[in-house]
C-alpha positions as CSV (number, residue, x, y, z in Angstrom):
1,M,-0.6,-9.4,12.3
2,K,-4.3,-8.8,12.0
3,H,-6.5,-10.9,9.7
4,F,-10.0,-10.2,8.5
5,L,-12.6,-11.2,11.0
6,L,-15.9,-11.5,9.3
7,A,-18.4,-9.8,11.4
8,C,-21.7,-11.7,11.0
9,F,-24.2,-8.9,11.2
10,I,-26.7,-10.8,9.0
11,P,-27.8,-14.5,9.0
12,M,-25.6,-17.0,7.1
13,T,-27.7,-16.9,4.0
14,L,-26.3,-17.5,0.5
15,T,-25.5,-13.8,0.4
16,A,-23.5,-13.8,3.6
17,Q,-21.7,-16.9,2.5
18,N,-20.8,-15.4,-0.9
19,M,-19.5,-12.2,0.9
20,Q,-17.4,-14.3,3.2
21,E,-15.9,-16.2,0.4
22,L,-15.2,-12.9,-1.5
23,T,-13.7,-11.1,1.4
24,Q,-11.5,-14.1,2.2
25,Q,-10.4,-14.3,-1.5
26,L,-9.7,-10.6,-1.8
27,G,-8.1,-10.5,1.6
28,K,-5.3,-12.8,0.3
29,T,-4.4,-10.2,-2.3
30,V,-0.8,-9.1,-1.9
31,L,-0.6,-5.3,-2.2
32,Y,2.4,-3.3,-3.2
33,G,2.9,0.4,-2.6
34,D,5.4,3.3,-2.3
35,I,7.6,1.7,-5.1
36,A,11.0,3.3,-5.5
37,V,13.8,2.7,-8.1
38,S,17.4,3.5,-7.2
39,P,19.0,6.3,-9.2
40,D,21.3,3.9,-11.0
41,G,18.3,1.7,-12.0
42,A,19.7,-1.5,-10.5
43,H,17.5,-1.9,-7.4
44,L,13.9,-1.2,-6.5
45,A,12.0,-1.3,-3.3
46,W,8.4,-1.3,-2.3
47,V,6.1,-1.7,0.7
48,Q,4.2,-5.0,0.8
49,S,1.1,-6.0,2.7
50,T,-2.1,-7.9,2.1
51,A,-5.7,-6.6,1.8
52,A,-6.5,-8.4,5.0
53,T,-3.8,-6.9,7.1
54,T,-2.7,-3.5,8.4
55,S,1.0,-4.4,8.7
56,K,3.3,-3.2,5.9
57,Q,6.9,-4.3,5.3
58,T,9.7,-3.0,3.0
59,Y,11.1,-5.3,0.3
60,I,14.2,-4.7,-1.8
61,G,15.0,-6.4,-5.1
62,E,16.8,-6.0,-8.3
63,T,15.1,-4.5,-11.4
64,S,16.6,-7.3,-13.5
65,G,14.7,-9.8,-11.4
66,S,17.8,-12.0,-11.1
67,A,17.1,-12.8,-7.5
68,P,13.9,-12.8,-5.3
69,A,13.3,-9.6,-3.4
70,K,14.3,-9.6,0.3
71,P,12.2,-8.3,3.2
72,V,13.9,-5.7,5.4
73,K,13.9,-7.1,8.9
74,L,13.9,-4.6,11.8
75,P,15.0,-5.3,15.4
76,T,11.5,-4.4,16.7
77,T,8.4,-6.2,17.7
78,G,4.7,-5.5,17.3
79,E,2.7,-4.4,14.3
80,R,4.7,-2.6,11.6
81,N,3.9,0.1,9.1
82,D,6.6,1.1,6.6
83,F,6.1,3.7,4.0
84,A,7.7,6.6,2.0
85,L,10.8,5.0,0.5
86,A,13.7,7.1,-0.7
87,W,17.0,6.0,-2.3
88,S,20.3,7.8,-1.6
89,P,22.0,9.5,-4.7
90,D,24.7,6.7,-4.8
91,S,22.0,4.0,-4.8
92,K,23.6,2.2,-1.8
93,T,21.1,3.2,0.9
94,L,17.4,3.2,1.2
95,A,15.7,5.5,3.7
96,F,12.1,4.9,4.9
97,F,9.7,5.6,7.7
98,S,8.5,2.8,10.0
99,S,6.2,2.9,13.0
100,S,7.4,-0.5,14.1
101,G,7.4,-1.2,17.8
102,E,6.7,2.4,18.9
103,R,2.9,2.6,19.5
104,G,2.4,4.2,16.1
105,Q,5.3,6.7,16.3
106,R,7.1,6.6,13.0
107,Q,10.8,7.1,12.8
108,L,13.3,7.3,9.9
109,W,15.4,4.2,9.2
110,T,18.1,3.4,6.7
111,V,19.1,0.0,5.2
112,R,21.6,-1.1,2.6
113,N,20.5,-2.0,-0.9
114,D,20.9,-5.7,-0.1
115,A,18.3,-5.3,2.7
116,S,21.0,-5.6,5.4
117,D,22.1,-3.4,8.3
118,P,18.9,-1.6,9.2
119,K,19.4,1.5,11.4
120,K,17.0,3.8,13.1
121,I,18.4,7.3,12.7
122,T,15.7,9.5,14.4
123,N,14.1,9.6,17.8
124,L,11.4,12.1,17.3
125,T,7.9,12.7,18.6
126,G,5.3,13.9,16.1
127,Y,4.3,13.3,12.5
128,L,6.9,12.5,9.8
129,A,6.5,12.2,6.0
130,R,8.1,12.4,2.6
131,P,11.9,11.9,3.1
132,R,14.2,13.2,0.3
133,W,18.0,13.0,0.1
134,S,20.0,16.0,-0.8
135,H,21.9,15.6,-4.1
136,D,25.3,15.3,-2.3
137,G,23.9,12.5,-0.1
138,K,24.8,14.3,3.2
139,Q,21.4,15.3,4.3
140,I,17.8,13.9,4.4
141,A,14.9,16.3,4.5
142,F,11.4,15.3,5.5
143,L,8.1,16.9,6.6
144,Y,7.7,17.2,10.3
145,I,4.9,18.2,12.7
146,E,6.6,18.4,16.0
147,G,4.7,16.9,18.9
148,A,1.5,16.5,17.0
149,G,-0.3,14.1,14.6
150,G,-1.1,14.5,10.9
151,G,-2.0,12.3,8.0
152,G,-4.5,14.5,6.2
153,P,-8.3,14.8,6.1
154,L,-8.8,11.2,4.9
155,M,-8.0,10.0,8.4
156,A,-10.4,10.2,11.4
157,A,-10.5,13.7,12.7
158,P,-9.2,14.1,16.3
159,A,-11.4,15.6,19.0
160,T,-11.4,19.4,18.9
161,T,-11.9,21.1,22.3
162,G,-10.7,24.3,23.8
163,V,-9.7,27.4,21.9
164,I,-9.8,26.0,18.3
165,D,-7.9,28.8,16.6
166,T,-4.8,28.1,18.7
167,A,-4.7,24.4,17.9
168,I,-2.7,24.7,14.7
169,H,0.4,22.6,14.2
170,N,2.2,23.5,11.0
171,Q,4.1,20.9,9.0
172,R,7.6,22.1,8.5
173,I,10.7,20.9,6.6
174,A,13.2,19.2,8.9
175,V,16.7,18.3,7.7
176,L,18.8,15.5,9.2
177,D,22.6,15.5,8.9
178,V,23.4,12.0,7.9
179,T,26.8,12.1,9.7
180,N,25.8,13.2,13.1
181,E,22.0,12.4,12.9
182,Q,21.1,15.9,14.2
183,V,17.8,17.3,13.1
184,R,17.0,21.0,12.4
185,Q,13.8,22.6,11.2
186,V,14.3,25.1,8.4
187,S,11.0,26.3,7.1
188,P,9.1,29.2,8.7
189,P,7.0,28.1,11.7
190,D,3.9,30.0,10.4
191,L,3.7,28.1,7.1
192,H,2.4,24.5,6.5
193,I,4.5,22.8,3.9
194,Y,2.7,20.3,1.7
195,D,5.4,19.3,-0.8
196,Y,9.0,20.3,-1.6
197,D,12.1,19.6,-3.7
198,W,15.8,20.2,-3.2
199,S,17.5,22.5,-5.7
200,P,20.3,20.8,-7.7
201,D,23.0,22.6,-5.6
202,D,21.1,21.7,-2.3
203,K,21.1,25.4,-1.3
204,M,17.3,25.9,-1.8
205,F,14.0,24.3,-1.6
206,V,10.9,24.9,-3.7
207,V,7.7,24.3,-1.7
208,T,4.0,24.4,-1.9
209,A,2.8,26.1,1.3
210,A,0.1,28.0,3.0
211,P,-0.6,29.2,6.6
212,G,-2.2,26.5,8.8
213,P,-4.4,24.7,9.4
214,G,-2.9,22.3,6.9
215,D,-5.9,20.1,6.2
216,N,-7.9,23.1,5.1
217,N,-5.5,25.3,3.3
218,W,-3.9,23.1,0.7
219,W,-6.4,24.6,-1.8
220,I,-4.8,28.1,-1.3
221,A,-1.2,27.0,-1.3
222,K,1.4,29.0,-3.3
223,I,4.8,28.2,-4.8
224,W,7.7,29.5,-2.7
225,T,11.5,29.2,-2.9
226,M,13.4,29.2,0.4
227,S,16.9,28.6,1.7
228,S,17.8,25.2,2.9
229,S,19.8,26.7,5.8
230,N,18.4,28.0,9.0
231,S,18.2,31.5,7.7
232,G,14.5,31.3,7.0
233,R,14.7,33.3,3.8
234,I,11.7,32.6,1.6
235,S,10.4,34.2,-1.6
236,L,7.0,33.9,-3.4
237,A,7.6,32.3,-6.8
238,Y,4.0,31.8,-8.0
239,E,0.5,32.7,-6.9
240,P,-1.9,30.3,-8.5
241,S,-5.5,30.8,-9.5
242,L,-6.3,27.1,-8.8
243,Q,-4.6,24.3,-6.9
244,V,-0.9,23.5,-7.3
245,A,1.1,20.2,-6.6
246,V,4.4,18.4,-7.2
247,P,6.9,21.3,-7.4
248,R,10.2,20.1,-8.9
249,W,13.4,21.8,-9.9
250,S,14.9,21.4,-13.4
251,P,18.3,19.6,-13.5
252,D,20.1,23.0,-14.3
253,G,18.2,24.8,-11.5
254,K,16.9,27.4,-13.9
255,S,13.2,26.3,-13.9
256,I,10.6,25.0,-11.6
257,A,7.8,22.8,-12.9
258,F,4.5,21.9,-11.2
259,I,0.9,20.8,-11.8
260,E,-1.9,23.3,-11.6
261,G,-5.6,22.5,-12.0
262,I,-8.9,22.3,-10.2
263,M,-8.3,19.5,-7.7
264,S,-10.8,18.5,-5.0
265,D,-8.5,16.3,-2.9
266,E,-4.9,16.7,-1.7
267,G,-2.8,13.8,-3.0
268,F,-5.1,13.0,-6.0
269,H,-3.5,15.3,-8.5
270,G,-4.6,16.3,-12.0
271,G,-4.2,19.3,-14.3
272,D,-1.8,21.1,-16.6
273,L,2.0,21.3,-16.4
274,L,3.4,24.7,-15.8
275,V,7.1,25.7,-15.9
276,I,8.4,29.0,-14.4
277,P,11.7,30.5,-13.5
278,P,12.5,30.5,-9.8
279,T,12.0,34.2,-9.6
280,G,8.4,33.9,-10.9
281,G,6.4,34.0,-14.1
282,Q,4.1,31.6,-15.8
283,A,4.1,29.2,-18.8
284,N,1.5,26.5,-19.3
285,R,3.2,23.8,-21.3
286,T,0.1,21.6,-21.8
287,P,-2.8,24.0,-22.7
288,D,-5.7,22.2,-24.3
289,R,-4.1,18.8,-23.8
290,K,-6.9,16.1,-23.6
291,A,-5.3,14.4,-20.6
292,S,-4.7,15.3,-16.9
293,V,-1.0,15.3,-15.8
294,N,-0.7,13.6,-12.3
295,S,3.1,13.3,-12.0
296,F,6.2,14.1,-14.0
297,F,10.0,13.7,-14.1
298,W,12.6,16.1,-15.5
299,Q,14.8,14.3,-18.0
300,A,16.8,17.2,-19.1
301,P,16.4,21.0,-19.0
302,D,14.3,20.8,-22.2
303,R,12.5,17.5,-21.6
304,I,9.9,16.3,-19.1
305,L,8.3,12.8,-18.8
306,L,4.6,13.2,-18.1
307,I,2.4,10.6,-16.3
308,E,-1.2,11.4,-17.2
309,Y,-4.7,10.2,-16.8
310,L,-6.1,9.5,-20.3
311,G,-9.7,8.7,-20.5
312,G,-10.3,5.9,-18.0
313,G,-6.6,4.8,-17.9
314,S,-3.1,6.3,-18.0
315,A,-0.4,7.3,-20.4
316,I,3.3,8.1,-20.2
317,S,4.5,10.8,-22.7
318,E,7.7,12.8,-23.3
319,L,7.2,16.5,-23.5
320,N,9.7,18.6,-25.5
321,L,9.9,22.1,-24.0
322,T,11.4,23.7,-27.0
323,D,8.1,23.4,-28.9
324,D,5.7,21.8,-26.3
325,S,5.3,18.7,-28.5
326,A,4.8,15.4,-26.9
327,R,5.1,11.7,-28.0
328,T,3.3,8.9,-26.2
329,I,5.6,6.1,-24.9
330,W,3.0,3.9,-23.2
331,K,-0.7,3.8,-22.4
332,G,-2.9,1.3,-20.5
333,P,-6.2,0.9,-18.7
334,E,-4.8,1.1,-15.2
335,G,-4.1,4.2,-13.1
336,I,-0.4,5.0,-12.9
337,H,1.0,7.9,-10.8
338,A,4.3,8.5,-9.1
339,F,3.4,11.0,-6.3
340,G,0.5,11.8,-4.0
341,N,-1.6,9.2,-2.3
342,F,-0.8,5.5,-3.0
343,P,2.0,6.0,-5.6
344,N,2.6,3.0,-7.9
345,F,5.3,4.2,-10.4
346,A,9.0,5.1,-10.1
347,L,11.8,6.0,-12.4
348,S,15.6,5.8,-12.4
349,K,17.6,9.1,-12.6
350,D,18.4,8.7,-16.3
351,G,14.8,7.7,-17.1
352,K,15.8,4.5,-18.7
353,V,14.5,2.1,-16.0
354,A,11.0,2.2,-14.6
355,A,9.0,0.2,-12.1
356,A,5.2,0.0,-11.7
357,V,2.6,-1.8,-9.7
358,R,0.2,-2.9,-12.4
359,S,-3.3,-4.3,-12.0
360,T,-6.7,-4.2,-13.7
361,Y,-10.2,-5.3,-12.8
362,N,-9.4,-8.8,-13.9
363,S,-5.7,-9.1,-13.2
364,P,-4.3,-8.8,-9.6
365,P,-1.4,-6.5,-8.8
366,E,2.2,-7.4,-9.4
367,V,5.5,-5.4,-9.6
368,F,6.9,-4.8,-13.1
369,A,10.2,-3.3,-13.9
370,G,12.5,-2.7,-16.9
371,P,13.0,-0.3,-19.8
372,L,10.4,2.4,-19.8
373,G,7.1,1.1,-21.3
374,K,8.6,-2.4,-21.8
375,W,8.3,-3.7,-18.3
376,S,8.7,-7.4,-17.2
377,Q,6.8,-8.9,-14.4
378,L,9.0,-9.4,-11.3
379,T,6.7,-10.7,-8.6
380,N,4.2,-13.5,-8.8
381,N,2.6,-13.5,-5.3
382,N,-1.0,-13.3,-6.6
383,A,-0.8,-15.9,-9.3
384,A,-3.3,-18.2,-7.5
385,L,-5.9,-15.4,-7.5
386,K,-8.6,-15.6,-10.1
387,A,-11.4,-13.1,-10.7
388,S,-14.7,-14.6,-9.7
389,W,-16.6,-11.7,-11.2
390,G,-17.3,-10.6,-14.8
391,E,-14.7,-9.3,-17.2
392,A,-14.7,-5.5,-17.3
393,E,-14.7,-3.5,-20.4
394,S,-14.4,0.2,-21.3
395,I,-17.5,1.7,-22.8
396,E,-18.0,5.1,-24.4
397,W,-21.1,7.3,-25.1
398,T,-21.8,10.9,-26.1
399,N,-23.9,13.5,-24.3
400,E,-24.3,17.2,-25.1
401,Q,-21.3,17.1,-27.5
402,L,-19.1,15.5,-24.9
403,N,-17.5,12.1,-25.2
404,I,-17.9,10.2,-22.0
405,Q,-16.0,7.1,-20.9
406,G,-16.8,4.5,-18.3
407,W,-16.1,1.0,-17.1
408,L,-18.7,-1.8,-17.2
409,V,-18.3,-4.9,-15.1
410,P,-20.9,-7.6,-16.1
411,P,-22.3,-10.3,-13.9
412,A,-20.0,-13.2,-13.3
413,K,-22.5,-15.4,-15.2
414,I,-24.9,-14.3,-18.0
415,E,-27.7,-16.5,-19.2
416,P,-29.1,-16.0,-22.7
417,G,-32.4,-14.2,-22.8
418,K,-32.2,-13.0,-19.2
419,K,-32.0,-9.4,-18.0
420,Y,-30.0,-8.3,-15.0
421,P,-30.1,-5.4,-12.5
422,M,-27.4,-2.7,-12.7
423,V,-25.8,-0.4,-10.1
424,V,-24.2,2.8,-11.1
425,L,-21.1,3.4,-9.0
426,I,-20.1,7.1,-9.0
427,H,-16.6,8.1,-8.1
428,G,-15.5,10.7,-5.6
429,G,-13.8,14.0,-6.1
430,P,-15.4,15.4,-8.2
431,S,-11.9,15.9,-9.6
432,G,-11.1,12.2,-9.8
433,V,-11.2,9.3,-12.3
434,T,-12.1,5.6,-12.2
435,T,-9.4,3.5,-13.8
436,S,-9.2,-0.3,-14.1
437,E,-7.9,-1.8,-10.9
438,W,-8.1,-5.1,-9.0
439,P,-10.9,-4.5,-6.5
440,A,-9.0,-5.0,-3.2
441,S,-7.4,-1.6,-2.6
442,F,-8.3,1.5,-0.7
443,G,-9.3,-0.5,2.4
444,M,-11.4,-2.9,0.4
445,S,-13.7,-0.1,-0.7
446,R,-13.6,-1.3,-4.3
447,A,-14.7,-4.8,-3.3
448,I,-18.3,-3.7,-3.9
449,I,-17.6,-4.0,-7.7
450,A,-16.6,-7.7,-7.4
451,A,-19.4,-8.4,-4.9
452,L,-22.2,-7.0,-7.0
453,S,-20.9,-8.8,-10.1
454,M,-20.8,-12.1,-8.3
455,R,-24.4,-11.5,-7.1
456,G,-25.7,-11.0,-10.7
457,Y,-25.4,-7.3,-11.2
458,Y,-23.9,-5.1,-13.9
459,V,-21.8,-2.3,-12.5
460,L,-21.4,0.9,-14.4
461,L,-18.5,3.2,-13.4
462,P,-18.8,6.4,-15.3
463,N,-16.2,9.2,-15.7
464,P,-18.6,12.2,-16.4
465,R,-17.7,15.8,-16.8
466,G,-15.7,17.0,-13.8
467,S,-13.4,13.9,-14.0
468,Y,-9.7,13.7,-14.9
469,G,-8.6,12.2,-18.2
470,Q,-9.9,14.6,-20.8
471,G,-8.1,17.9,-20.0
472,E,-8.8,20.9,-17.8
473,D,-11.8,22.2,-19.6
474,F,-13.5,18.8,-19.1
475,T,-12.5,18.7,-15.4
476,R,-13.8,22.2,-14.8
477,A,-17.1,21.5,-16.7
478,N,-19.1,21.1,-13.5
479,V,-18.0,24.3,-11.8
480,K,-21.1,26.0,-10.3
481,D,-23.1,23.0,-11.6
482,F,-22.7,20.1,-9.2
483,G,-25.2,17.4,-10.1
484,G,-26.2,19.1,-13.3
485,G,-24.3,18.1,-16.4
486,D,-22.5,15.2,-14.6
487,L,-25.8,13.6,-13.7
488,R,-27.0,14.0,-17.3
489,D,-23.8,12.3,-18.4
490,D,-24.4,9.4,-15.9
491,L,-28.0,9.0,-17.0
492,A,-26.9,8.9,-20.7
493,G,-24.4,6.2,-19.7
494,V,-27.3,4.2,-18.2
495,D,-29.2,4.6,-21.4
496,A,-26.2,3.4,-23.4
497,A,-25.7,0.4,-21.2
498,T,-29.3,-0.7,-21.3
499,K,-29.4,-0.5,-25.1
500,Q,-26.2,-2.5,-25.6
501,Y,-26.4,-5.0,-22.8
502,P,-29.1,-7.2,-21.1
503,V,-29.8,-4.7,-18.4
504,D,-33.2,-4.5,-16.8
505,P,-34.1,-0.7,-16.8
506,N,-36.7,-1.4,-14.0
507,R,-34.0,-2.7,-11.6
508,L,-31.4,0.1,-11.4
509,G,-29.4,1.1,-8.3
510,V,-27.0,4.0,-7.6
511,A,-24.2,4.3,-5.1
512,G,-21.1,6.3,-4.3
513,W,-18.7,7.6,-1.7
514,S,-17.8,11.2,-0.9
515,Y,-18.7,13.3,-3.9
516,G,-20.2,10.1,-5.2
517,G,-22.2,10.0,-2.0
518,F,-23.5,13.5,-2.7
519,M,-24.3,12.5,-6.2
520,T,-26.3,9.5,-4.9
521,M,-28.3,11.7,-2.6
522,W,-28.8,14.2,-5.4
523,T,-29.7,11.6,-8.0
524,V,-32.6,10.2,-6.0
525,T,-34.0,13.8,-5.6
526,Q,-33.9,14.3,-9.4
527,T,-35.2,11.1,-10.8
528,D,-37.3,8.0,-9.9
529,R,-35.3,5.7,-12.3
530,F,-33.4,4.1,-9.5
531,R,-35.1,1.5,-7.2
532,A,-32.4,1.5,-4.5
533,A,-29.5,3.7,-3.4
534,V,-26.5,3.6,-1.1
535,A,-25.1,7.0,-0.2
536,G,-21.7,6.8,1.5
537,A,-20.1,9.8,3.2
538,G,-22.5,12.1,1.3
539,I,-23.4,15.8,1.4
540,A,-27.1,16.6,1.8
541,N,-26.9,20.4,2.3
542,W,-24.1,22.4,0.8
543,Q,-25.0,25.5,2.8
544,S,-24.7,23.8,6.2
545,Y,-21.8,21.7,5.0
546,Y,-19.8,24.8,4.4
547,G,-19.6,25.6,8.1
548,Q,-19.3,21.9,9.3
549,N,-16.4,20.4,7.4
550,L,-12.7,20.8,8.1
551,I,-11.6,21.4,4.5
552,G,-13.9,24.3,3.5
553,Q,-11.3,26.0,1.2
554,W,-11.8,23.3,-1.5
555,M,-15.3,24.7,-2.2
556,I,-14.4,28.2,-3.4
557,P,-13.0,27.1,-6.8
558,F,-16.0,25.0,-7.5
559,F,-18.7,27.3,-6.3
560,G,-17.0,30.6,-7.2
561,A,-17.6,32.3,-3.8
562,S,-18.2,31.4,-0.2
563,V,-21.6,30.4,1.0
564,Y,-21.9,33.8,2.8
565,D,-21.3,35.7,-0.5
566,D,-23.4,33.5,-2.8
567,P,-25.7,31.2,-0.9
568,A,-27.9,30.6,-4.0
569,V,-25.2,28.6,-5.9
570,Y,-24.9,26.3,-2.9
571,E,-28.6,25.9,-2.4
572,K,-29.4,25.0,-6.0
573,S,-27.2,21.8,-5.8
574,S,-28.3,20.8,-2.3
575,P,-30.3,17.5,-2.2
576,I,-32.1,18.6,0.9
577,R,-33.8,21.3,-1.2
578,F,-35.6,18.6,-3.3
579,I,-35.9,16.0,-0.5
580,K,-39.7,15.6,-1.0
581,N,-39.1,14.2,-4.4
582,V,-37.4,11.1,-3.0
583,K,-39.1,7.8,-3.4
584,T,-36.0,5.6,-3.6
585,P,-35.1,3.4,-0.6
586,T,-31.7,4.7,0.5
587,L,-29.1,3.3,2.8
588,V,-26.9,6.0,4.3
589,I,-23.3,5.2,5.6
590,V,-20.6,7.3,7.1
591,G,-17.7,7.3,9.5
592,E,-18.1,8.8,13.0
593,H,-15.1,11.2,12.7
594,D,-15.2,12.0,9.0
595,A,-13.5,15.4,8.5
596,E,-14.3,15.7,4.8
597,C,-18.0,14.8,4.8
598,P,-19.2,15.1,8.4
599,A,-21.6,12.5,9.8
600,S,-24.1,15.3,10.4
601,Q,-24.7,15.5,6.7
602,S,-25.7,11.9,6.5
603,Y,-27.8,12.3,9.6
604,E,-29.7,15.2,8.0
605,F,-30.5,13.2,4.8
606,W,-31.5,10.1,6.7
607,H,-33.7,12.1,9.2
608,A,-35.6,13.7,6.3
609,L,-36.2,10.4,4.5
610,K,-37.4,8.8,7.8
611,A,-39.7,11.7,8.4
612,L,-41.1,11.4,4.9
613,G,-41.7,7.7,5.1
614,V,-39.1,6.7,2.6
615,P,-37.4,3.3,3.4
616,T,-34.0,4.2,4.8
617,K,-31.3,3.1,7.2
618,L,-28.4,5.0,8.7
619,I,-25.1,3.4,9.8
620,I,-22.4,5.4,11.5
621,Y,-19.2,3.4,12.0
622,P,-17.4,4.2,15.3
623,G,-14.0,5.7,15.1
624,E,-13.8,5.8,11.3
625,G,-12.8,8.8,9.2
626,H,-13.4,9.4,5.5
627,M,-11.3,6.3,4.6
628,F,-12.3,3.3,6.7
629,I,-9.4,1.6,8.4
630,E,-10.9,-1.3,10.5
631,P,-11.2,-4.5,8.5
632,K,-14.4,-5.5,10.3
633,H,-16.0,-2.2,9.3
634,Q,-14.9,-2.6,5.7
635,V,-16.5,-6.0,5.5
636,D,-19.7,-4.9,7.2
637,R,-20.0,-1.9,4.9
638,L,-19.7,-4.3,1.9
639,E,-22.3,-6.7,3.3
640,Q,-24.8,-4.0,4.2
641,T,-24.5,-2.5,0.7
642,V,-25.1,-5.8,-1.1
643,E,-27.9,-6.8,1.2
644,W,-29.6,-3.4,0.5
645,F,-29.5,-3.8,-3.3
646,D,-30.5,-7.5,-3.0
647,K,-33.6,-6.4,-1.0
648,Y,-34.8,-3.9,-3.5
649,L,-33.5,-5.0,-6.9
650,K,-33.6,-8.8,-6.8
């Protein structure tokens, strides 16, 4: 088990000591993920770890909370990583993947609902993900890349040498016979399957799929139906105009529902809910809805439970398909979603029992379960943790006839009559949203919120146009306008905060990661209002970026054409075009093997600032991808960021 080792890259000043205390505090946070409720609603399971460790272990408990949850003990040694939990239809068995004891090679395991009798039931080489039981309980399907790795573009990109076009390893559906433990691959070898669902009679799959390479082509995936046998029969059901995710059969097998919308990252879903017959068609059931559907559950052929981003939080609603009316069951400030990356919500088959991992900026995560929307807290592992930063609040402002929401985290201590610096922290995406969440997740990337508050900063986290939470028109409002309206929304938020709170307008900073990194680079080329900036995994030049990144298909819906067909629309939003305007000291940070925002983009921006005499520093973290994995790198990134703002804003 690995623990945080604080890398002392700066002298042990008060700043370093504060950071050490914070990382130790947040490192103790118990994290819960991949939560799953048994179909009968009696049991639940989750994967548990801490923010300071990379080992993850499965726990099984009862939704009633009548007894403590039990850890699943495997007969293996070495670091362990469990994930992707799936209950059998009879609720007696849990299937999950674990890479325990096999040098990172994940295998499929099963265990009884009392956490006893664990069994490894595969012996495969390659990448495995998303197990799902057939309705009769006789088969388990999963996604499989035989003999090759996977994990998506958030991970560090592998070295690419040789003839590149031939190095495509498609992810296929594999089906395991539970009785004899034999595995067969059933989907066509020339398609990469992203998500799938069994039909009610187990004879078909519905899938989202596209030709490989998989990391790049999720943005052009289509909806298909295919036989679950080895026949390879497959039919196109729906050809979308935007991105599609989470295809699911209705209980009677007569309809397929899925999410469609403009999405910039696989696994971070948001959009409208569509329902079609398996033979094709189209019916948007949430047009003009001022929310973004991220997950859903069929309750009956005429009813669907929606999990939505609403403003800067989440809501659960029941949609009646007879007239497309909806009633809200629950809403809260946290981000709730059941599928995609880092799922934290699950539901029993009848929809009466739910479980969720709940947390906010000021309350650490715990597992809750019970009747839908009336959950009771089951775990108490983080009871000793107390927020040492300011109490967050939701704020709203208007700009250009748009209502904008954001979160504001104040300094831990505020003295009357004193004004404080403020850092604007811009979220990635652009199709994303900042919700209220304890700042110890995503590899400690959100710890910067707590760190800045402890050091005497206000932190503004805006959800400008382009974000989830206010419907598809709002999410699409920055198409062909990166850095235009969304920057104006952010600056209007700065104005609102400085009028309402004791913020010093002469000590403003800006930071972000991914699209937020681009926005940071862009912001300092458009205004001198900010006295310091930290651009993480940013994009300096959209024209050169088009040919450098490994996920270029995502750009077409946002820019309207390829860079070769319309270079002007890419140039107008490129920070490098306005680089001579920059006066703001800017720290540039990136991972060495970032597939989404290559390090060359950060190098280009830093090189220009250095040549122009603008104070700057570039840090490229070895071996890291778009999402940092190594704890020592996470901690150093945090320290370097706070030190930079302290240098120029204190």
